[in-house]
mmJSON file of the N, C-alpha and C atoms, coordinates in Angstrom:
{"data_MODEL":{"atom_site":{
"group_PDB":["ATOM","ATOM","ATOM","ATOM","ATOM","ATOM","ATOM","ATOM","ATOM","ATOM","ATOM","ATOM","ATOM","ATOM","ATOM","ATOM","ATOM","ATOM","ATOM","ATOM","ATOM","ATOM","ATOM","ATOM","ATOM","ATOM","ATOM","ATOM","ATOM","ATOM","ATOM","ATOM","ATOM","ATOM","ATOM","ATOM","ATOM","ATOM","ATOM","ATOM","ATOM","ATOM","ATOM","ATOM","ATOM","ATOM","ATOM","ATOM","ATOM","ATOM","ATOM","ATOM","ATOM","ATOM","ATOM","ATOM","ATOM","ATOM","ATOM","ATOM","ATOM","ATOM","ATOM","ATOM","ATOM","ATOM","ATOM","ATOM","ATOM","ATOM","ATOM","ATOM","ATOM","ATOM","ATOM","ATOM","ATOM","ATOM","ATOM","ATOM","ATOM","ATOM","ATOM","ATOM","ATOM","ATOM","ATOM","ATOM","ATOM","ATOM","ATOM","ATOM","ATOM","ATOM","ATOM","ATOM","ATOM","ATOM","ATOM","ATOM","ATOM","ATOM","ATOM","ATOM","ATOM","ATOM","ATOM","ATOM","ATOM","ATOM","ATOM","ATOM","ATOM","ATOM","ATOM","ATOM","ATOM","ATOM","ATOM","ATOM","ATOM","ATOM","ATOM","ATOM","ATOM","ATOM","ATOM","ATOM","ATOM","ATOM","ATOM","ATOM","ATOM","ATOM","ATOM","ATOM","ATOM","ATOM","ATOM","ATOM","ATOM","ATOM","ATOM","ATOM","ATOM","ATOM","ATOM","ATOM","ATOM","ATOM","ATOM","ATOM","ATOM","ATOM","ATOM","ATOM","ATOM","ATOM","ATOM","ATOM","ATOM","ATOM","ATOM","ATOM","ATOM","ATOM","ATOM","ATOM","ATOM","ATOM","ATOM","ATOM","ATOM","ATOM","ATOM","ATOM","ATOM","ATOM","ATOM","ATOM","ATOM","ATOM","ATOM","ATOM","ATOM","ATOM","ATOM","ATOM","ATOM","ATOM","ATOM","ATOM","ATOM","ATOM","ATOM","ATOM","ATOM","ATOM","ATOM","ATOM","ATOM","ATOM","ATOM","ATOM","ATOM","ATOM","ATOM"],
"id":[1,2,3,4,5,6,7,8,9,10,11,12,13,14,15,16,17,18,19,20,21,22,23,24,25,26,27,28,29,30,31,32,33,34,35,36,37,38,39,40,41,42,43,44,45,46,47,48,49,50,51,52,53,54,55,56,57,58,59,60,61,62,63,64,65,66,67,68,69,70,71,72,73,74,75,76,77,78,79,80,81,82,83,84,85,86,87,88,89,90,91,92,93,94,95,96,97,98,99,100,101,102,103,104,105,106,107,108,109,110,111,112,113,114,115,116,117,118,119,120,121,122,123,124,125,126,127,128,129,130,131,132,133,134,135,136,137,138,139,140,141,142,143,144,145,146,147,148,149,150,151,152,153,154,155,156,157,158,159,160,161,162,163,164,165,166,167,168,169,170,171,172,173,174,175,176,177,178,179,180,181,182,183,184,185,186,187,188,189,190,191,192,193,194,195,196,197,198,199,200,201,202,203,204,205,206,207],
"type_symbol":["N","C","C","N","C","C","N","C","C","N","C","C","N","C","C","N","C","C","N","C","C","N","C","C","N","C","C","N","C","C","N","C","C","N","C","C","N","C","C","N","C","C","N","C","C","N","C","C","N","C","C","N","C","C","N","C","C","N","C","C","N","C","C","N","C","C","N","C","C","N","C","C","N","C","C","N","C","C","N","C","C","N","C","C","N","C","C","N","C","C","N","C","C","N","C","C","N","C","C","N","C","C","N","C","C","N","C","C","N","C","C","N","C","C","N","C","C","N","C","C","N","C","C","N","C","C","N","C","C","N","C","C","N","C","C","N","C","C","N","C","C","N","C","C","N","C","C","N","C","C","N","C","C","N","C","C","N","C","C","N","C","C","N","C","C","N","C","C","N","C","C","N","C","C","N","C","C","N","C","C","N","C","C","N","C","C","N","C","C","N","C","C","N","C","C","N","C","C","N","C","C","N","C","C","N","C","C"],
"label_atom_id":["N","CA","C","N","CA","C","N","CA","C","N","CA","C","N","CA","C","N","CA","C","N","CA","C","N","CA","C","N","CA","C","N","CA","C","N","CA","C","N","CA","C","N","CA","C","N","CA","C","N","CA","C","N","CA","C","N","CA","C","N","CA","C","N","CA","C","N","CA","C","N","CA","C","N","CA","C","N","CA","C","N","CA","C","N","CA","C","N","CA","C","N","CA","C","N","CA","C","N","CA","C","N","CA","C","N","CA","C","N","CA","C","N","CA","C","N","CA","C","N","CA","C","N","CA","C","N","CA","C","N","CA","C","N","CA","C","N","CA","C","N","CA","C","N","CA","C","N","CA","C","N","CA","C","N","CA","C","N","CA","C","N","CA","C","N","CA","C","N","CA","C","N","CA","C","N","CA","C","N","CA","C","N","CA","C","N","CA","C","N","CA","C","N","CA","C","N","CA","C","N","CA","C","N","CA","C","N","CA","C","N","CA","C","N","CA","C","N","CA","C","N","CA","C","N","CA","C","N","CA","C","N","CA","C","N","CA","C","N","CA","C"],
"label_alt_id":[null,null,null,null,null,null,null,null,null,null,null,null,null,null,null,null,null,null,null,null,null,null,null,null,null,null,null,null,null,null,null,null,null,null,null,null,null,null,null,null,null,null,null,null,null,null,null,null,null,null,null,null,null,null,null,null,null,null,null,null,null,null,null,null,null,null,null,null,null,null,null,null,null,null,null,null,null,null,null,null,null,null,null,null,null,null,null,null,null,null,null,null,null,null,null,null,null,null,null,null,null,null,null,null,null,null,null,null,null,null,null,null,null,null,null,null,null,null,null,null,null,null,null,null,null,null,null,null,null,null,null,null,null,null,null,null,null,null,null,null,null,null,null,null,null,null,null,null,null,null,null,null,null,null,null,null,null,null,null,null,null,null,null,null,null,null,null,null,null,null,null,null,null,null,null,null,null,null,null,null,null,null,null,null,null,null,null,null,null,null,null,null,null,null,null,null,null,null,null,null,null,null,null,null,null,null,null],
"label_comp_id":["MET","MET","MET","THR","THR","THR","ASP","ASP","ASP","PRO","PRO","PRO","GLY","GLY","GLY","THR","THR","THR","LEU","LEU","LEU","ARG","ARG","ARG","MET","MET","MET","ARG","ARG","ARG","THR","THR","THR","MET","MET","MET","ALA","ALA","ALA","ALA","ALA","ALA","MET","MET","MET","ALA","ALA","ALA","ALA","ALA","ALA","MET","MET","MET","ALA","ALA","ALA","ALA","ALA","ALA","ALA","ALA","ALA","MET","MET","MET","MET","MET","MET","THR","THR","THR","ALA","ALA","ALA","GLY","GLY","GLY","GLY","GLY","GLY","CYS","CYS","CYS","VAL","VAL","VAL","ASN","ASN","ASN","VAL","VAL","VAL","SER","SER","SER","ALA","ALA","ALA","PRO","PRO","PRO","ASP","ASP","ASP","LYS","LYS","LYS","PRO","PRO","PRO","ILE","ILE","ILE","VAL","VAL","VAL","ILE","ILE","ILE","ASN","ASN","ASN","LEU","LEU","LEU","ASN","ASN","ASN","ILE","ILE","ILE","ASN","ASN","ASN","ILE","ILE","ILE","THR","THR","THR","GLN","GLN","GLN","GLU","GLU","GLU","VAL","VAL","VAL","VAL","VAL","VAL","TYR","TYR","TYR","ARG","ARG","ARG","LEU","LEU","LEU","ASP","ASP","ASP","GLY","GLY","GLY","GLU","GLU","GLU","ALA","ALA","ALA","LYS","LYS","LYS","SER","SER","SER","LEU","LEU","LEU","ILE","ILE","ILE","GLN","GLN","GLN","GLU","GLU","GLU","ASN","ASN","ASN","PRO","PRO","PRO","GLY","GLY","GLY","ILE","ILE","ILE","PHE","PHE","PHE"],
"label_asym_id":["A","A","A","A","A","A","A","A","A","A","A","A","A","A","A","A","A","A","A","A","A","A","A","A","A","A","A","A","A","A","A","A","A","A","A","A","A","A","A","A","A","A","A","A","A","A","A","A","A","A","A","A","A","A","A","A","A","A","A","A","A","A","A","A","A","A","A","A","A","A","A","A","A","A","A","A","A","A","A","A","A","A","A","A","A","A","A","A","A","A","A","A","A","A","A","A","A","A","A","A","A","A","A","A","A","A","A","A","A","A","A","A","A","A","A","A","A","A","A","A","A","A","A","A","A","A","A","A","A","A","A","A","A","A","A","A","A","A","A","A","A","A","A","A","A","A","A","A","A","A","A","A","A","A","A","A","A","A","A","A","A","A","A","A","A","A","A","A","A","A","A","A","A","A","A","A","A","A","A","A","A","A","A","A","A","A","A","A","A","A","A","A","A","A","A","A","A","A","A","A","A","A","A","A","A","A","A"],
"label_entity_id":["1","1","1","1","1","1","1","1","1","1","1","1","1","1","1","1","1","1","1","1","1","1","1","1","1","1","1","1","1","1","1","1","1","1","1","1","1","1","1","1","1","1","1","1","1","1","1","1","1","1","1","1","1","1","1","1","1","1","1","1","1","1","1","1","1","1","1","1","1","1","1","1","1","1","1","1","1","1","1","1","1","1","1","1","1","1","1","1","1","1","1","1","1","1","1","1","1","1","1","1","1","1","1","1","1","1","1","1","1","1","1","1","1","1","1","1","1","1","1","1","1","1","1","1","1","1","1","1","1","1","1","1","1","1","1","1","1","1","1","1","1","1","1","1","1","1","1","1","1","1","1","1","1","1","1","1","1","1","1","1","1","1","1","1","1","1","1","1","1","1","1","1","1","1","1","1","1","1","1","1","1","1","1","1","1","1","1","1","1","1","1","1","1","1","1","1","1","1","1","1","1","1","1","1","1","1","1"],
"label_seq_id":[1,1,1,2,2,2,3,3,3,4,4,4,5,5,5,6,6,6,7,7,7,8,8,8,9,9,9,10,10,10,11,11,11,12,12,12,13,13,13,14,14,14,15,15,15,16,16,16,17,17,17,18,18,18,19,19,19,20,20,20,21,21,21,22,22,22,23,23,23,24,24,24,25,25,25,26,26,26,27,27,27,28,28,28,29,29,29,30,30,30,31,31,31,32,32,32,33,33,33,34,34,34,35,35,35,36,36,36,37,37,37,38,38,38,39,39,39,40,40,40,41,41,41,42,42,42,43,43,43,44,44,44,45,45,45,46,46,46,47,47,47,48,48,48,49,49,49,50,50,50,51,51,51,52,52,52,53,53,53,54,54,54,55,55,55,56,56,56,57,57,57,58,58,58,59,59,59,60,60,60,61,61,61,62,62,62,63,63,63,64,64,64,65,65,65,66,66,66,67,67,67,68,68,68,69,69,69],
"pdbx_PDB_ins_code":[null,null,null,null,null,null,null,null,null,null,null,null,null,null,null,null,null,null,null,null,null,null,null,null,null,null,null,null,null,null,null,null,null,null,null,null,null,null,null,null,null,null,null,null,null,null,null,null,null,null,null,null,null,null,null,null,null,null,null,null,null,null,null,null,null,null,null,null,null,null,null,null,null,null,null,null,null,null,null,null,null,null,null,null,null,null,null,null,null,null,null,null,null,null,null,null,null,null,null,null,null,null,null,null,null,null,null,null,null,null,null,null,null,null,null,null,null,null,null,null,null,null,null,null,null,null,null,null,null,null,null,null,null,null,null,null,null,null,null,null,null,null,null,null,null,null,null,null,null,null,null,null,null,null,null,null,null,null,null,null,null,null,null,null,null,null,null,null,null,null,null,null,null,null,null,null,null,null,null,null,null,null,null,null,null,null,null,null,null,null,null,null,null,null,null,null,null,null,null,null,null,null,null,null,null,null,null],
"Cartn_x":[163.488,164.2,165.327,165.21,166.327,168.033,168.688,170.444,170.577,171.032,171.614,173.207,173.225,174.285,173.409,172.443,171.291,170.775,170.205,169.745,170.347,171.492,172.572,172.828,172.966,173.312,172.198,171.096,169.996,169.66,169.717,169.852,170.627,172.082,172.955,172.882,171.928,171.098,170.078,169.843,168.524,168.65,170.41,170.648,171.404,172.48,172.995,172.004,170.312,169.953,169.403,169.31,167.827,168.98,170.515,171.583,171.915,171.67,171.602,170.701,169.433,167.857,168.381,168.737,168.429,169.55,170.726,171.681,171.509,170.698,170.071,169.19,168.104,167.226,167.468,168.887,169.363,168.545,169.427,168.943,170.347,169.759,170.83,169.934,170.605,170.058,171.037,169.963,170.788,170.1,170.738,170.142,170.975,170.307,170.621,169.892,170.611,169.673,168.69,167.826,166.773,167.472,166.893,166.737,166.387,165.651,165.317,165.795,165.926,165.578,164.382,164.537,163.39,162.898,161.843,161.39,160.251,160.193,159.68,159.295,157.887,157.412,156.542,156.86,156.671,155.71,154.382,153.548,153.565,154.218,154.483,153.874,152.408,151.829,152.445,153.132,153.749,152.818,151.67,151.32,151.606,151.871,152.101,151.167,150.771,149.555,149.9,150.384,150.878,149.519,148.888,148.119,148.725,147.953,148.929,146.918,147.435,146.289,146.523,146.185,147.196,145.795,146.17,145.507,144.668,143.385,142.851,143.589,144.675,145.689,146.141,147.101,148.009,147.106,145.951,144.883,144.318,143.705,143.377,145.14,145.865,147.221,147.414,147.101,147.431,146.573,145.201,144.256,144.904,144.831,145.298,146.047,147.037,148.583,148.071,147.917,148.302,149.309,150.243,151.357,152.91,151.938,153.256,153.801,153.469,153.988,153.999],
"Cartn_y":[-135.039,-135.518,-134.421,-134.451,-133.472,-134.443,-133.071,-134.099,-134.169,-135.861,-136.167,-135.294,-134.464,-133.745,-132.467,-131.723,-131.038,-131.627,-132.926,-133.015,-133.66,-134.129,-134.419,-133.022,-131.793,-130.388,-129.969,-130.852,-130.008,-131.018,-132.558,-132.871,-132.258,-131.958,-131.659,-130.343,-129.499,-127.94,-128.392,-129.103,-129.183,-130.428,-130.885,-131.162,-130.75,-129.715,-128.639,-127.856,-127.446,-126.222,-127.623,-128.6,-129.32,-129.306,-129.441,-129.728,-128.512,-127.212,-125.534,-125.361,-125.759,-125.134,-126.204,-128.098,-128.408,-127.571,-127.317,-126.578,-125.41,-124.736,-123.416,-123.917,-124.689,-125.144,-125.922,-126.72,-127.24,-126.748,-125.893,-125.345,-126.044,-125.676,-126.776,-126.906,-127.922,-128.528,-128.404,-128.544,-128.044,-128.938,-129.964,-130.672,-129.94,-130.088,-129.48,-130.406,-130.704,-130.756,-130.332,-130.952,-129.78,-129.189,-128.362,-127.494,-127.737,-128.663,-129.279,-130.635,-131.221,-132.703,-133.149,-134.834,-135.671,-136.707,-136.63,-136.941,-138.171,-140.137,-140.721,-141.396,-141.386,-141.934,-143.263,-143.895,-145.249,-146.133,-146.276,-146.181,-148.076,-148.795,-150.192,-151.107,-152.147,-152.785,-154.408,-154.99,-156.583,-157.161,-158.015,-158.72,-160.246,-160.669,-162.703,-163.646,-164.178,-165.043,-166.771,-167.557,-169.003,-169.914,-170.367,-171.248,-173.002,-173.307,-175.025,-176.1,-176.894,-177.807,-179.221,-179.81,-181.38,-182.527,-183.449,-184.489,-185.001,-185.744,-186.199,-186.852,-187.452,-188.673,-187.796,-186.517,-185.636,-185.033,-184.731,-183.342,-183.67,-185.851,-186.343,-186.591,-186.768,-187.438,-185.988,-184.849,-183.366,-183.59,-183.944,-183.35,-184.718,-185.261,-186.351,-186.303,-185.244,-185.284,-183.489,-182.98,-181.489,-181.117,-182.148,-181.255,-181.37,-182.277,-182.45,-181.217,-180.082,-179.443,-178.066],
"Cartn_z":[-67.81,-66.423,-65.63,-64.847,-64.138,-64.027,-64.062,-64.184,-62.904,-62.57,-61.335,-60.923,-61.332,-60.41,-60.327,-60.731,-59.977,-58.665,-58.868,-57.66,-56.538,-56.838,-56.239,-55.42,-56.121,-55.765,-54.587,-55.368,-54.157,-53.199,-52.866,-51.59,-50.434,-51.775,-50.357,-49.893,-50.428,-50.164,-49.231,-49.075,-48.102,-46.944,-47.021,-45.864,-45.043,-45.806,-45.006,-44.362,-45.314,-44.143,-43.059,-42.72,-41.901,-40.846,-41.036,-40.122,-39.583,-40.439,-39.626,-38.825,-39.329,-38.315,-37.072,-36.97,-35.691,-35.347,-35.037,-34.56,-33.691,-34.696,-33.925,-33.232,-33.14,-32.416,-30.994,-31.383,-30.338,-28.525,-28.087,-27.171,-25.783,-24.529,-24.106,-22.694,-22.231,-21.032,-19.551,-18.651,-17.442,-16.402,-15.741,-15.116,-13.53,-12.701,-11.01,-10.334,-9.085,-7.795,-7.49,-6.654,-5.956,-4.705,-4.681,-3.154,-1.506,-1.659,-1.119,-0.761,0.301,-0.134,0.029,-0.987,-1.566,-0.092,-0.171,0.752,0.244,0.734,0.447,1.95,1.614,2.448,2.815,3.184,2.956,3.804,3.928,4.575,4.255,4.788,4.739,5.64,5.382,6.498,6.263,7.385,6.434,7.524,7.105,8.229,7.36,8.088,7.925,9.176,8.233,8.807,8.825,9.258,9.432,9.463,8.647,8.219,8.29,9.1,9.273,9.437,8.772,8.623,9.328,10.005,10.612,9.969,9.533,9.183,10.509,9.917,11.325,12.772,12.377,13.561,14.3,13.499,13.924,14.808,14.378,15.852,16.701,16.434,17.554,18.792,18.416,18.77,20.123,19.023,19.926,20.812,21.14,21.937,22.902,22.705,23.224,24.705,24.048,25.014,24.564,25.481,25.378,25.843,26.753,27.412,25.891,24.622,23.294,23.412,23.532,22.993,24.001],
"occupancy":[1.0,1.0,1.0,1.0,1.0,1.0,1.0,1.0,1.0,1.0,1.0,1.0,1.0,1.0,1.0,1.0,1.0,1.0,1.0,1.0,1.0,1.0,1.0,1.0,1.0,1.0,1.0,1.0,1.0,1.0,1.0,1.0,1.0,1.0,1.0,1.0,1.0,1.0,1.0,1.0,1.0,1.0,1.0,1.0,1.0,1.0,1.0,1.0,1.0,1.0,1.0,1.0,1.0,1.0,1.0,1.0,1.0,1.0,1.0,1.0,1.0,1.0,1.0,1.0,1.0,1.0,1.0,1.0,1.0,1.0,1.0,1.0,1.0,1.0,1.0,1.0,1.0,1.0,1.0,1.0,1.0,1.0,1.0,1.0,1.0,1.0,1.0,1.0,1.0,1.0,1.0,1.0,1.0,1.0,1.0,1.0,1.0,1.0,1.0,1.0,1.0,1.0,1.0,1.0,1.0,1.0,1.0,1.0,1.0,1.0,1.0,1.0,1.0,1.0,1.0,1.0,1.0,1.0,1.0,1.0,1.0,1.0,1.0,1.0,1.0,1.0,1.0,1.0,1.0,1.0,1.0,1.0,1.0,1.0,1.0,1.0,1.0,1.0,1.0,1.0,1.0,1.0,1.0,1.0,1.0,1.0,1.0,1.0,1.0,1.0,1.0,1.0,1.0,1.0,1.0,1.0,1.0,1.0,1.0,1.0,1.0,1.0,1.0,1.0,1.0,1.0,1.0,1.0,1.0,1.0,1.0,1.0,1.0,1.0,1.0,1.0,1.0,1.0,1.0,1.0,1.0,1.0,1.0,1.0,1.0,1.0,1.0,1.0,1.0,1.0,1.0,1.0,1.0,1.0,1.0,1.0,1.0,1.0,1.0,1.0,1.0,1.0,1.0,1.0,1.0,1.0,1.0],
"B_iso_or_equiv":[0.0,0.0,0.0,0.0,0.0,0.0,0.0,0.0,0.0,0.0,0.0,0.0,0.0,0.0,0.0,0.0,0.0,0.0,0.0,0.0,0.0,0.0,0.0,0.0,0.0,0.0,0.0,0.0,0.0,0.0,0.0,0.0,0.0,0.0,0.0,0.0,0.0,0.0,0.0,0.0,0.0,0.0,0.0,0.0,0.0,0.0,0.0,0.0,0.0,0.0,0.0,0.0,0.0,0.0,0.0,0.0,0.0,0.0,0.0,0.0,0.0,0.0,0.0,0.0,0.0,0.0,0.0,0.0,0.0,0.0,0.0,0.0,0.0,0.0,0.0,0.0,0.0,0.0,0.0,0.0,0.0,0.0,0.0,0.0,0.0,0.0,0.0,0.0,0.0,0.0,0.0,0.0,0.0,0.0,0.0,0.0,0.0,0.0,0.0,0.0,0.0,0.0,0.0,0.0,0.0,0.0,0.0,0.0,0.0,0.0,0.0,0.0,0.0,0.0,0.0,0.0,0.0,0.0,0.0,0.0,0.0,0.0,0.0,0.0,0.0,0.0,0.0,0.0,0.0,0.0,0.0,0.0,0.0,0.0,0.0,0.0,0.0,0.0,0.0,0.0,0.0,0.0,0.0,0.0,0.0,0.0,0.0,0.0,0.0,0.0,0.0,0.0,0.0,0.0,0.0,0.0,0.0,0.0,0.0,0.0,0.0,0.0,0.0,0.0,0.0,0.0,0.0,0.0,0.0,0.0,0.0,0.0,0.0,0.0,0.0,0.0,0.0,0.0,0.0,0.0,0.0,0.0,0.0,0.0,0.0,0.0,0.0,0.0,0.0,0.0,0.0,0.0,0.0,0.0,0.0,0.0,0.0,0.0,0.0,0.0,0.0,0.0,0.0,0.0,0.0,0.0,0.0],
"pdbx_formal_charge":[null,null,null,null,null,null,null,null,null,null,null,null,null,null,null,null,null,null,null,null,null,null,null,null,null,null,null,null,null,null,null,null,null,null,null,null,null,null,null,null,null,null,null,null,null,null,null,null,null,null,null,null,null,null,null,null,null,null,null,null,null,null,null,null,null,null,null,null,null,null,null,null,null,null,null,null,null,null,null,null,null,null,null,null,null,null,null,null,null,null,null,null,null,null,null,null,null,null,null,null,null,null,null,null,null,null,null,null,null,null,null,null,null,null,null,null,null,null,null,null,null,null,null,null,null,null,null,null,null,null,null,null,null,null,null,null,null,null,null,null,null,null,null,null,null,null,null,null,null,null,null,null,null,null,null,null,null,null,null,null,null,null,null,null,null,null,null,null,null,null,null,null,null,null,null,null,null,null,null,null,null,null,null,null,null,null,null,null,null,null,null,null,null,null,null,null,null,null,null,null,null,null,null,null,null,null,null],
"auth_seq_id":[1,1,1,2,2,2,3,3,3,4,4,4,5,5,5,6,6,6,7,7,7,8,8,8,9,9,9,10,10,10,11,11,11,12,12,12,13,13,13,14,14,14,15,15,15,16,16,16,17,17,17,18,18,18,19,19,19,20,20,20,21,21,21,22,22,22,23,23,23,24,24,24,25,25,25,26,26,26,27,27,27,28,28,28,29,29,29,30,30,30,31,31,31,32,32,32,33,33,33,34,34,34,35,35,35,36,36,36,37,37,37,38,38,38,39,39,39,40,40,40,41,41,41,42,42,42,43,43,43,44,44,44,45,45,45,46,46,46,47,47,47,48,48,48,49,49,49,50,50,50,51,51,51,52,52,52,53,53,53,54,54,54,55,55,55,56,56,56,57,57,57,58,58,58,59,59,59,60,60,60,61,61,61,62,62,62,63,63,63,64,64,64,65,65,65,66,66,66,67,67,67,68,68,68,69,69,69],
"auth_comp_id":["MET","MET","MET","THR","THR","THR","ASP","ASP","ASP","PRO","PRO","PRO","GLY","GLY","GLY","THR","THR","THR","LEU","LEU","LEU","ARG","ARG","ARG","MET","MET","MET","ARG","ARG","ARG","THR","THR","THR","MET","MET","MET","ALA","ALA","ALA","ALA","ALA","ALA","MET","MET","MET","ALA","ALA","ALA","ALA","ALA","ALA","MET","MET","MET","ALA","ALA","ALA","ALA","ALA","ALA","ALA","ALA","ALA","MET","MET","MET","MET","MET","MET","THR","THR","THR","ALA","ALA","ALA","GLY","GLY","GLY","GLY","GLY","GLY","CYS","CYS","CYS","VAL","VAL","VAL","ASN","ASN","ASN","VAL","VAL","VAL","SER","SER","SER","ALA","ALA","ALA","PRO","PRO","PRO","ASP","ASP","ASP","LYS","LYS","LYS","PRO","PRO","PRO","ILE","ILE","ILE","VAL","VAL","VAL","ILE","ILE","ILE","ASN","ASN","ASN","LEU","LEU","LEU","ASN","ASN","ASN","ILE","ILE","ILE","ASN","ASN","ASN","ILE","ILE","ILE","THR","THR","THR","GLN","GLN","GLN","GLU","GLU","GLU","VAL","VAL","VAL","VAL","VAL","VAL","TYR","TYR","TYR","ARG","ARG","ARG","LEU","LEU","LEU","ASP","ASP","ASP","GLY","GLY","GLY","GLU","GLU","GLU","ALA","ALA","ALA","LYS","LYS","LYS","SER","SER","SER","LEU","LEU","LEU","ILE","ILE","ILE","GLN","GLN","GLN","GLU","GLU","GLU","ASN","ASN","ASN","PRO","PRO","PRO","GLY","GLY","GLY","ILE","ILE","ILE","PHE","PHE","PHE"],
"auth_asym_id":["A","A","A","A","A","A","A","A","A","A","A","A","A","A","A","A","A","A","A","A","A","A","A","A","A","A","A","A","A","A","A","A","A","A","A","A","A","A","A","A","A","A","A","A","A","A","A","A","A","A","A","A","A","A","A","A","A","A","A","A","A","A","A","A","A","A","A","A","A","A","A","A","A","A","A","A","A","A","A","A","A","A","A","A","A","A","A","A","A","A","A","A","A","A","A","A","A","A","A","A","A","A","A","A","A","A","A","A","A","A","A","A","A","A","A","A","A","A","A","A","A","A","A","A","A","A","A","A","A","A","A","A","A","A","A","A","A","A","A","A","A","A","A","A","A","A","A","A","A","A","A","A","A","A","A","A","A","A","A","A","A","A","A","A","A","A","A","A","A","A","A","A","A","A","A","A","A","A","A","A","A","A","A","A","A","A","A","A","A","A","A","A","A","A","A","A","A","A","A","A","A","A","A","A","A","A","A"],
"auth_atom_id":["N","CA","C","N","CA","C","N","CA","C","N","CA","C","N","CA","C","N","CA","C","N","CA","C","N","CA","C","N","CA","C","N","CA","C","N","CA","C","N","CA","C","N","CA","C","N","CA","C","N","CA","C","N","CA","C","N","CA","C","N","CA","C","N","CA","C","N","CA","C","N","CA","C","N","CA","C","N","CA","C","N","CA","C","N","CA","C","N","CA","C","N","CA","C","N","CA","C","N","CA","C","N","CA","C","N","CA","C","N","CA","C","N","CA","C","N","CA","C","N","CA","C","N","CA","C","N","CA","C","N","CA","C","N","CA","C","N","CA","C","N","CA","C","N","CA","C","N","CA","C","N","CA","C","N","CA","C","N","CA","C","N","CA","C","N","CA","C","N","CA","C","N","CA","C","N","CA","C","N","CA","C","N","CA","C","N","CA","C","N","CA","C","N","CA","C","N","CA","C","N","CA","C","N","CA","C","N","CA","C","N","CA","C","N","CA","C","N","CA","C","N","CA","C","N","CA","C","N","CA","C","N","CA","C","N","CA","C","N","CA","C"],
"pdbx_PDB_model_num":[1,1,1,1,1,1,1,1,1,1,1,1,1,1,1,1,1,1,1,1,1,1,1,1,1,1,1,1,1,1,1,1,1,1,1,1,1,1,1,1,1,1,1,1,1,1,1,1,1,1,1,1,1,1,1,1,1,1,1,1,1,1,1,1,1,1,1,1,1,1,1,1,1,1,1,1,1,1,1,1,1,1,1,1,1,1,1,1,1,1,1,1,1,1,1,1,1,1,1,1,1,1,1,1,1,1,1,1,1,1,1,1,1,1,1,1,1,1,1,1,1,1,1,1,1,1,1,1,1,1,1,1,1,1,1,1,1,1,1,1,1,1,1,1,1,1,1,1,1,1,1,1,1,1,1,1,1,1,1,1,1,1,1,1,1,1,1,1,1,1,1,1,1,1,1,1,1,1,1,1,1,1,1,1,1,1,1,1,1,1,1,1,1,1,1,1,1,1,1,1,1,1,1,1,1,1,1]
}}}
């Protein structure tokens, strides 16, 4: 069996090595605005269609009295 102190030291050494590797491989991220403006073309066609249905009585009333509207 491994001595608990030795196992703890190996674990600490492995963690230190991983931390050092992450720090050296971290790099730097630069964010900058583009040189040209961003153009967004929105080709939107909005069509609205209103459909209505009249019951038979209202339809006949409108046909009998065309000047009602």
